[in-house]
Residue, then its C-alpha position, 0 to 999 in steps of 0.5 A: m333108446e339103446n345106445q342113446e343118451f342117457t343120466f349118468a348113474g355111477k357113484t359120485l362124491n363130494g369133491i371138496a371132501m375127496l380133495i381135503l382126503n386126497l391132501l391129508v393121504y399126500a401128507v401121511g405118505i411123506t411123513l412116513i416116507v420122511l421118517a423111513c429116511a430119518t428116524f427109522s431103521g432096519a425093517t420098519a424103516v423099509a415098511a414105513g417107506v414102502g408104505g409111503g411110496v405106496l400112499i402117493v401112487a395109489n393117491l395119484f391115481v384117485s387124483g385123476g377122479f376130480v370132475l369139475v362141471e360148469p353151468g352149461e357144460a357136460r361130462v360124456m362118462m366112457f368106462f373102458g370104451k362103453y358110454r355110461g352116461t351124460f353127466t350135466r349136473a353143476g359142481y365139484f365131484w369125484v368119480n371112478p378114475f378108470i372113467s374116462v370123460k369128455k368135456l362138452s360145451l352146452r351153451a349156445r353158440n353163434l355162427d355168422a356166415e360169410p356170403i355165399k354165391v349161389n343162383d336163384k330160381t331164375g338163374n341170377p347169381v346173388m349174394i346171400g349170407m346168414v346167422l344161426v344160433w345152435k347148441l349141442k342137445d343130444t351128447y351122445k349123437a355128437m360124440f359118437e354119430i359124427d367123427a368129431q374126436t379124430m379131427a379134434e384129436s389130430k389138431a390137438a396132437t400140433d397144438a401144444a398149449a394147455a389141457g383144454a385145447k382137445t375140448a376146444n378143437i371137438m367144439n370147433a370140429f362141430e362148428k365146422f359141421v354145422r358150417i358145412q351142413a348150413d352152407a349146403a341148406l343155404r344154397q338149397v333154400a336159395g335156389q328155390y326162390a327168385y331174387d325178386d318178383g321182377e316187378q311183376d306181382c305174380g304172388e310168388l315168394t321171393l327171397r327179398g319179398g318173403s323173409d319170414e317164410i323163408n328163414k323158417e324154411l331154411e331153418q328147418k332145413i338145417d335143423e334136419r341136416l343137424t339132427m344126425a349130430g345132436i344139434e338143435v338150431i336155435e335160430a337161422r335168418i339171412n341177414y345179407l342179400a344182393y345180387a352178384p357183382e357182375i349183375a349189380a350195375v344192370m339189376l341197379r339200373r332196371q330199378q331206376a328205370t322202375a321206379v322212374i316208370a312209377a313215378r311218371e304213372k303217378i304224375v299223370e294220373g295227378a295231371v289228368s285229375m288236375v285237368k279234369m278239375a280245370l275243365d269242370k271249374l271252367s264250365t260250371e263257373e262260366i268263365v269261357d266257353l270251349d268248343e271240342e277242339k278248344k278243350a283238346a288244345m287246352v287238355s294238351n297244354l295243361l299236360v305238357v306243363l304239368c307232365g314236363d321235367d323242364t318249366a313251362q315257357p307261357v305263350i300270351n295269346t292276344g287274340t280271342l278265343n273265337h279265332 
């Protein structure tokens, strides 16, 4: 496809060999100038001095063609404003000094987004955060489809530090772009689902219960937004999920009430089973003959004892069961 990333096919030379040649030329140029000043005279001195100066100036220009590429890095080659390809072969090389070289990192980068407040499907405010792993995939789109260069240059203009500041600023511009797009995708996905099912088994996917499915959808949404910038999403995962502070206390009481109800249901279920077992045991072994009224009273007393929170206080009946 036209105007898309392709491998740089220009002439490259071994950087070490060119460095040695470069140093030799510097030595020759300096020697000629020294001889012109100390030994030669007349036209010979002038020629030697001019020749030495030309060699040094030309060598300074040639020195601008050295390129060092580490594993996991790329160099975008520009020749008078025209994209000439992307160079990714690791090593030390020399290229045409007229070619402008822009350095990019292809290594995976991690983004730990701070939790943001969003409204879920039911309108409840929740705090949600995520971790994102991404890297550059298409250097052409990364350099020319979004305005990362301008942002990096404006920031580097106020930075009087090392020469690598511009490269770092370019990657920071990419990270800012990723952060904004990931934030938008997270808000979109979180707004489609409820925080939980409200303790009702309705079968709907929720933020709390459908982590794997929602993480896959989140990764897909972010990848769709970052494709235009030549950025690949390796992994996107929600790593923080909680109710917003203004409703957290209310939701905690609701969860506590639900837990109490569930515990009571279990206690009642067990108590009924024990009462039935007691009645069956009394009837089977013919320990005592109870009519329906006595059975109802016994069931009531046993349920009170088994389901009550306080310790039961026994009452001794000195009468007979026939009264």
